[in-house]
C-alpha positions, 0 to 999 in steps of 0.5 A, spaced: 499 500 500 503 506 497 503 512 502 499 518 499 502 523 495 501 529 500 498 529 507 494 533 511 496 535 519 493 530 523 497 524 519 503 530 519 502 530 527 501 522 528 506 520 524 511 525 529 508 523 535 509 515 534 515 517 532 517 521 538 513 516 543 517 510 540 523 513 540 523 514 548 522 507 548 527 504 543 530 509 540 536 505 536 530 500 533 526 505 532 531 508 528 534 501 525 527 499 524 525 506 519 531 504 515 529 499 514 524 499 510 527 505 506 530 500 504 527 495 502 521 498 500 516 497 505 515 503 507 513 507 501 515 515 504 510 521 500 515 526 498 514 529 504 518 524 509 524 524 504 528 527 508 528 522 513 530 518 507 537 519 511 536 513 515 537 508 510 544 509 510 548 503 511 553 508 516 547 510 519 543 503 520 550 500 522 551 503 527 544 504 529 543 496 529 550 495 534 547 500 538 540 496 538 543 490 539 547 493 545 540 495 547 536 488 545 541 484 552 542 490 556 535 491 557 532 484 559 538 484 564 535 486 571 538 492 574 542 493 568 536 495 564 536 501 569 542 502 568 542 504 561 535 508 561 538 513 566 545 513 561 540 514 556 534 520 559 538 525 555 539 520 548 532 519 547 530 524 548 535 528 543 534 523 538 527 523 538 526 529 537 531 530 532 527 525 529 522 530 529 524 535 525 525 530 520 518 529 519 515 537 520 517 542 514 522 544 514 520 551 511 517 553 517 522 555 522 518 557 528 513 550 526 520 546 528 523 549 534 515 547 537 516 540 533 523 539 537 521 541 544 514 537 543 518 532 541 523 531 546 517 532 552 513 526 549 520 521 547 522 524 555 515 523 557 516 515 554 522 514 556 520 516 562 513 511 563 519 506 561 524 506 566 520 506 571 515 501 570 522 497 569 524 499 575 518 497 578 519 490 575 526 490 578 523 489 584 521 482 583 527 477 584 525 472 578 528 474 570 522 473 567 516 479 567 523 482 565 525 478 559 516 478 558 517 485 558 523 487 554 520 484 549 514 487 549 516 492 548 521 491 542 516 487 537 511 493 540 516 499 537 517 496 531 509 492 530 506 500 531 512 504 527 510 500 521 502 500 522 504 509 523 508 509 516 504 504 513 497 507 515 498 514 516 491 516 518 492 511 523 498 514 527 495 520 530 491 514 533 497 509 536 501 516 537 494 518 542 494 511 545 502 510 546 501 518 549 495 514 555 500 509 556 507 513 557 502 518 562 499 511 565 506 506 566 510 513 570 503 514 575 504 507 576 511 506 577 511 512 582 505 510 586 509 502 586 515 505 589 513 510 594 510 505 596 515 500 595 520 505 599 514 507 604 513 500 607 521 499 606 523 504 610 517 503 616 521 500 623 519 494 627 512 494 630 511 497 637 511 492 643 503 491 646 502 497 652 504 494 658 509 489 655 515 491 660 521 486 656 
């Protein structure tokens, strides 16, 4: 199914939002998947998004592939994933913001600045939700939930990215769903971590009244 030659503002915003939010989960996988899809014709980009064609460069795909390979394993090792998330607290928002710049019309500098700020904020929000949720999962001693959550993120990133590019009309719904999910993860992780730390900091129970021992 060929992408349309012209897209409306809602489709453009939907694609930009999807790319920004998915970059907060898997920046390198987002870059690699987009580059591969364009290189092999799976995503026929409209003229407006031809600036993204740079992602199909062998050098960029090679670097993104190596980083995605490292992230694939680091993200599945308990607590190492949280260290990796901490290191990428700045990398993912900036990367997501730059990807959004490639989607927005370069002829309007004011729109580009706004897109950079909003794209970076969306990536940071998604990153925060992911990192918080994984910190909660890491409190469990068994490794299965960690691996399952990481694998789900890999699959969702590729699937939702394809859906956003191949069906621009649906990209807005994808972005909205990702935004709601990121906010929910962030709030849930915050609540659970606060409950965990408050319970761990609670002292031993007071002895019964009248107990002199």
